[in-house]
DORO-699963 format. One record per residue (C-alpha): residue number from 1; residue in three letters; y, x, z. Coordinates in steps of 0.05 Angstrom, whole numbers, plus 32768, in hexadecimal, padded with zeros to 4 digits. Layout:
<NUM; ALA; <Y; X; Z>>;
...
END
This chain:
<1; MET; <8000; 8000; 8000>>;
<2; CYS; <8045; 801A; 7FED>>;
<3; TYR; <807D; 8014; 8020>>;
<4; LEU; <80C8; 8012; 801A>>;
<5; VAL; <80EC; 8020; 805C>>;
<6; VAL; <8131; 8000; 8061>>;
<7; GLU; <815E; 800C; 809D>>;
<8; LYS; <818C; 7FD1; 80AC>>;
<9; PHE; <81BF; 7FC2; 80E1>>;
<10; SER; <81A0; 7F96; 8117>>;
<11; VAL; <81D6; 7F60; 8119>>;
<12; CYS; <81F2; 7F58; 80D3>>;
<13; ARG; <81B4; 7F72; 80AD>>;
<14; CYS; <81DF; 7F9B; 807E>>;
<15; VAL; <81B8; 7FD6; 805F>>;
<16; TYR; <81C6; 8017; 8084>>;
<17; TYR; <8195; 8043; 805B>>;
<18; GLU; <815D; 8037; 8029>>;
<19; HIS; <8127; 806C; 8028>>;
<20; SER; <80FD; 8080; 7FEB>>;
<21; ILE; <80BD; 805A; 7FDE>>;
<22; ASP; <8080; 8077; 8001>>;
<23; MET; <804F; 8071; 7FC7>>;
<24; CYS; <8004; 8066; 7FCB>>;
<25; ALA; <7FD0; 8074; 7F95>>;
<26; ALA; <7FD9; 802E; 7F78>>;
<27; TYR; <8025; 8036; 7F6C>>;
<28; GLY; <803A; 801A; 7F29>>;
<29; THR; <7FFA; 7FF4; 7F1A>>;
<30; THR; <7FFD; 7FAB; 7F05>>;
<31; GLY; <8005; 7F7B; 7F40>>;
<32; HIS; <800F; 7FB2; 7F73>>;
<33; LYS; <8048; 7FA0; 7FA3>>;
<34; ILE; <8075; 7FCB; 7FCD>>;
<35; GLN; <8079; 7FB5; 8015>>;
<36; GLU; <80BE; 7FB9; 8034>>;
<37; ARG; <80C3; 7FCE; 807D>>;
<38; VAL; <8105; 7FC3; 80A1>>;
<39; VAL; <811C; 7FEF; 80DA>>;
<40; LEU; <8157; 7FD5; 8102>>;
<41; VAL; <818C; 8008; 8114>>;
<42; GLY; <81CD; 8005; 8138>>;
<43; TYR; <81F1; 7FC5; 8145>>;
<44; ALA; <821D; 7FAF; 810B>>;
<45; CYS; <8241; 7FD1; 80D1>>;
<46; ASP; <828C; 7FDC; 80D4>>;
<47; VAL; <829B; 7F9E; 80AC>>;
<48; HIS; <8271; 7F71; 80D8>>;
<49; SER; <827D; 7F93; 811B>>;
<50; ASN; <82C8; 7F84; 8114>>;
<51; HIS; <82B7; 7F3B; 8105>>;
<52; GLN; <8286; 7F39; 8140>>;
<53; GLN; <82BA; 7F57; 816F>>;
<54; GLU; <82EC; 7F22; 815C>>;
<55; ALA; <82B9; 7EEB; 8165>>;
<56; SER; <82A1; 7F05; 81A8>>;
<57; SER; <82E5; 7F18; 81C5>>;
<58; SER; <82E2; 7EDC; 81F4>>;
<59; ARG; <829E; 7EF0; 8210>>;
<60; SER; <8283; 7F32; 822A>>;
<61; GLY; <826C; 7F4D; 81E6>>;
<62; TYR; <8235; 7F80; 81D7>>;
<63; SER; <8233; 7FCA; 81DD>>;
<64; ASP; <8225; 7FF5; 81A1>>;
<65; SER; <81E3; 801B; 81A1>>;
<66; GLY; <8205; 8057; 8182>>;
<67; TYR; <81DE; 8057; 8140>>;
<68; GLY; <8204; 8058; 80FE>>;
<69; THR; <8240; 802B; 8109>>;
<70; ALA; <8269; 8053; 80D6>>;
<71; SER; <827C; 8033; 8094>>;
<72; HIS; <8244; 8023; 8063>>;
<73; GLY; <8256; 8055; 802D>>;
<74; SER; <8265; 8093; 8055>>;
<75; GLN; <822B; 8089; 8085>>;
<76; ARG; <81F9; 807D; 804D>>;
<77; GLN; <820F; 80BA; 8026>>;
<78; SER; <820F; 80E9; 8062>>;
<79; SER; <81CA; 80D1; 807A>>;
<80; ARG; <81A9; 80DF; 8037>>;
<81; GLY; <81AA; 8129; 8043>>;
<82; HIS; <818B; 8122; 8088>>;
<83; ARG; <8155; 80EE; 807C>>;
<84; ARG; <8118; 80EC; 804F>>;
END
């Protein structure tokens, strides 16, 4: 079975990083499917964390886990060199 690992922010589900496909021997054959595995990282992207902060300003809010809350573009580009 081939796998595609996709890292997504835990609240907004925006894509943080999409890894290369981990191919098996059946890759590319007719009817063979690639199974996507989602790994949740961080809290929310910059776009949605600002929206979430405004919506939760009247209540206690949530703390950030510290993983990848930088903007989509710059975080994705910088992480490509460090991840496989």
